[in-house]
N, C-alpha and C positions, 0 to 999 in steps of 0.2 A: 223782311227777310229780302234780300237782294233781287234786283230786279232784273228777267232770266235776260242775258245778253245777246244786245241785237246784231245791230250794222253800225253804232254810231260809233265814235271815236271821241276824244276830249287829244287838242295840241297841249300839249307841253306847258310850253306858255302863256298861257290863257285861259284864266280860267273866268265864270260870268263874275262879279265882283270883288276880285279878290280873295288871298287863302285867311282866314280865320285860326289863331293857335292861337289858345287862350291859359297859357302857361308857357311865360318867356324871362327868366331870372334878368332882367338886363340891369332893375337896383343896385342888384348887389355888383353882377357887374362894374359897374358904375362906381360903385363904393369899393371894390380892390381896387380899383383904380384911380382915389380919387382927385391924388395929384394933376390927373391927364384934363386938358378940355378939349372939345371936339369931340368927341368921339363915339356918339351918335353917326354924325357927320360921316365921320373916316370910317369907321369900323363896324359897323353894323346897317347904316342903312343899303350899304350893294351888299349883302349880302339878302337883306327881308327883298330885298326892289328884286337880286334876284328870282326872289321864290316866290316875287309877283302876291306877297304878303299886304294884303290892305288894313288884319289889324291886329293887334297880339295883347293878349293880359300877361299886364309889366310887373312882374312878382313881390315887394315888399319883402323877402327872408330875415333870419337872425340868425347868424352862427352862435351854435352853443357854447365860443366862448365870452361873448357877450352876455352872457345871462348868468340873472337876473335885471344886475345893476344900470347896463346899458343901454337894453333892448328898447325905449323908449328914442332916444338920441339915436343910435345908427337907426331905427325906421324913420326919421326925420332927417337925416345927416340922408341918405336915401333918396327918400322925395325932391329935400332939397335938390337936390344931383340930377336929379331927373328934368328937375324945372328950369335950372342951368341953362343944360343940353339944349333942351325944347328951342326955348328962348335962342341960341345961334341955326337953328336952320329949320327954313319955311317949309319942311316938308313930313312935317309932322304936328302929331294934336292931341292933347290928352282929351280924351271925348266920356264925356258923363253923363248921356242920354244918346237916347238910339238918336236918336235927330241931330247929336252932333258925328256918330257915326259915322252915316249917310252923307255925313254934309262932309267928312272928310273924306270918303271914297270919291265923293264927286269930284270935286278937287284932286284928284289923285294921291290926297297927301294917305299914309301912313297913323294909324291910329291907336293912342296907348290909352289902355283901359287898367287906371291902378288896382290892383291887386293885392290881398296879403296872403302870405304862407304860414299859417300859425299867430294865436294873440299876441302872444308872450308882448309886441309894444304897448298894449294896452294893460298891462296889469291885473287888477281886479277893477281899474278907471270906469265905468261905463260911457260916462262924457268923453273921452277919450275916440272914442267909435266914430262922436259927432265932426270933431277936432277935425281924422282923417276923410270922413264924408263930406269936409269940406274942403280941405286938399284935393280933394277925386278916388276919395276911395271907394271902388262899386263892388269889389266883391272880396268877401275871405273868408278861409278853409278856418274852419276850428284848430285847430293842432298842424303839425309833423308829427316826424315821427318820435312824440317826448308828450311827457302828462305838463299841464300846463295849468293855469286858471277857470280855465274856461271846459274840456274836458279831457282825452286822453286817445294817445293820435296812434293807428296804429302799426305794427313791428314790420324787420323787414327779414327777423329773422322770433323765432316763439311765436308765444300768442301776450295777448297786452290784459291786465286787467280787466274784467269785467265790469266797469263800471262806466257806468254812462253821466249824462250832462250835472257838472256842480252847477250850482242852484246860482251864482253868477255865469251858466256858460247859458242856461234857462235865459235869464235876462239879459242875452246878447243875443242870443235866438229872434226873441220876442224885438228888442231893438234893431236888426238887420231887417228883419219885415216892416218895420211900421215907418223905416227913412228911406227903404227902398234898399240896400245895400242887399246881392245876389250872394246866396249860404253856400260857397261852393264845398259838400261832404269830400275833396283829394283829403285820405291818410287819417280819416279821422279808424278808430274804434267802432268793428261792429255795434254794441253799445249804443253809442255817441249818434252813429246814423243815421239807427233805429231811434231816435228819440229826438233828430234836428223834422228827422219823417214825421215822426202826428204833431211836432208841435208847430209845424206848418201843415201850406193848403198849396203855395204857390208851386211851379216846376223847376222843378231840384236837376243839376250840373254835377257832375263833377270831369273840373278840369284838364285834369289828367292822373290814366288810371291806366291797368291792366287789367287782365280778366286770369282769374284764380285755374281757371281751363289747361292755361297755360305753365302758368308760375304763381303757384302754391303758395301768398306769404297772403298775410295779413292786410298789409297798406295794399293789396293791388283789392277787384274787389269782385263778392261774390258770384254767382248765379241767380241768388234770391237778390238780394241789389239789384243788380242789371234792372231787372222784373220790376224792383221798385222803385226804380228815377224814369224807366221806362211807362210806368203806369200813374206817372202823375206828368207825363209831358214830356222827358230832358231830356239833357245830354251826356253822354262820358265823352269827353274827349282820349284818345286813345297818345298811348306816353309812348316814347321812344329809347326808353333807358332800360325798362322790366319785363323787356320782350321772353326773355328766358334764362331760366341759371345759367344756363350753358353757354358757353362764348357763341360755339360754332354752333348755337340755333338759335341767335344773336340776327338772324336776315329781315330782312326786307317784305321775304314769305310769310317770314311770326312775325311778322310788323300785321302785315295783312290778315291775317288768321285772326288776332285778335281780334277786326274790325268785321270777320264775318260771325265768330262767335256774337258780340254783342248785336246785331242785325240781325239771325239768328233770333231771338231772343226777345230782344222790342223794335224790331224792323230798320231798315237805314233807316230814319227819317231823326233814328235815338243814336248816332254816330256823326261826333265830328274829331276833331285836331287840339290835341293840350302832348307835342312833341316834349317838348322839360330838356330843350336842346344845351347843353350844360358843359360839353368837349370843353365850352372854351374857358371856363373857370378851372374845370381840373384839372385842365395845362397849366393853371398860376398857380395853385400846390402844391407846396414843398413836399420831398417824399412824405418825412412825417408825419404830417396834415393827411394825405391821401390813404397812407397808412389806418390815421386815427377813424378815416373818417371808413373804411373798410372796413374796417372792426367794428364801429357799432351798428352799422349800415349794411351796405352792400357793396359788391364789385362792381360797377357801373358796364355793362357790357355796351359799345355806341354803334352802334349800325352802321359800314361804310359805309353803304349808301343812303342812308339817309340818318346825321347824323347832323347837319346844322340847314338850315331855309336856303339857301343853294339846293339845295337836294329834293327840291319836292316837286319840283318835272318825271326825277326819277317816280316818285312814287306814284303820277299821275299816271305817266306811262306804263308800271305794275298791274293798279287799279283799271285798265281795259283789257290788260292782259288776261286780269283773271274775269274778266266777266263782270264785271262793274256795267252801268251804261252812263249814258254819259250827265243824266240830269244826277244819277243816282251821285257824280264827283262830286260836281258840281253844291249838292247837299252836304256831303261831306264834306269839301276842302272849306265850306263858310256856312251853305244855305240853313243848315242848321242851331246852328249859332246865331245866325241871324235873327230866324225865330222866334230862339229865345230868346235869345237879348231885347227883340224888338214891345215883350211882354214884359221882362221884367222890371228894365230904365225908366 
């Protein structure tokens, strides 16, 4: 549960260690404008610095139009574009271990943890996981909102077939455990969620999701799933996109309601950030493509005062007003992720 409010306050521009956001579509953003260079320095760095961000999970994600034939190529392109951009800026560091995360923070650099959202780039080739591990991959979710060779994704409308992991999916989970790749339960359907839990023993994470208590779709997680993560000492990153099915209820306060709900079930140590800020990508899409995304998934409701990393001071301020004390706020902003990453990396 949340610690009772006291007299402590947190300055909006300063938190211990900096903020950790475990899901950011930076590689996709670079891929969509791959002709441009210097984007991390010019477009993304000012926003992250303004939000006092010290680490982001940079997610490789493949759009439907590239599946299945070009999934591997596009994933490698995204990894290469990220590497190219980081070479041009001294303010970033790709981190492969928790020690490197600490070193980046000590040097006041923004750390990037390379992640993968949906394992379509691997096809059914387990050796490709090692290849991406060598490129720096340290966390992956098996699915997005679609089936693939490993598992089935939870849907935004209706219910996915009650299928668990495939044989390849089970082998992939085992190999992730062996290599030390963090398994992320974001997006997977309930059957797959339970199987990953049964096949693993380390702390579990959900990089970005919301509670079904406020937005009842399969893509979000149930109270039972929240408790499963908490029982293993894991962390759930609260998502700033699927806060409510109603635009008028998609507010900063409803976002914090999700945090409070998770904390009421597993304690404040199980709450983290997985903002999934993607309005910058949404704004690049042609209207016809936006319509297709809304038809297949859902209409995103971007929060007016929490739609990018510059807005994190708004969140910090409101958390204090809602009764979170200084220690709780610092744990939610990054301390809880640090604890799990220290153990898993």
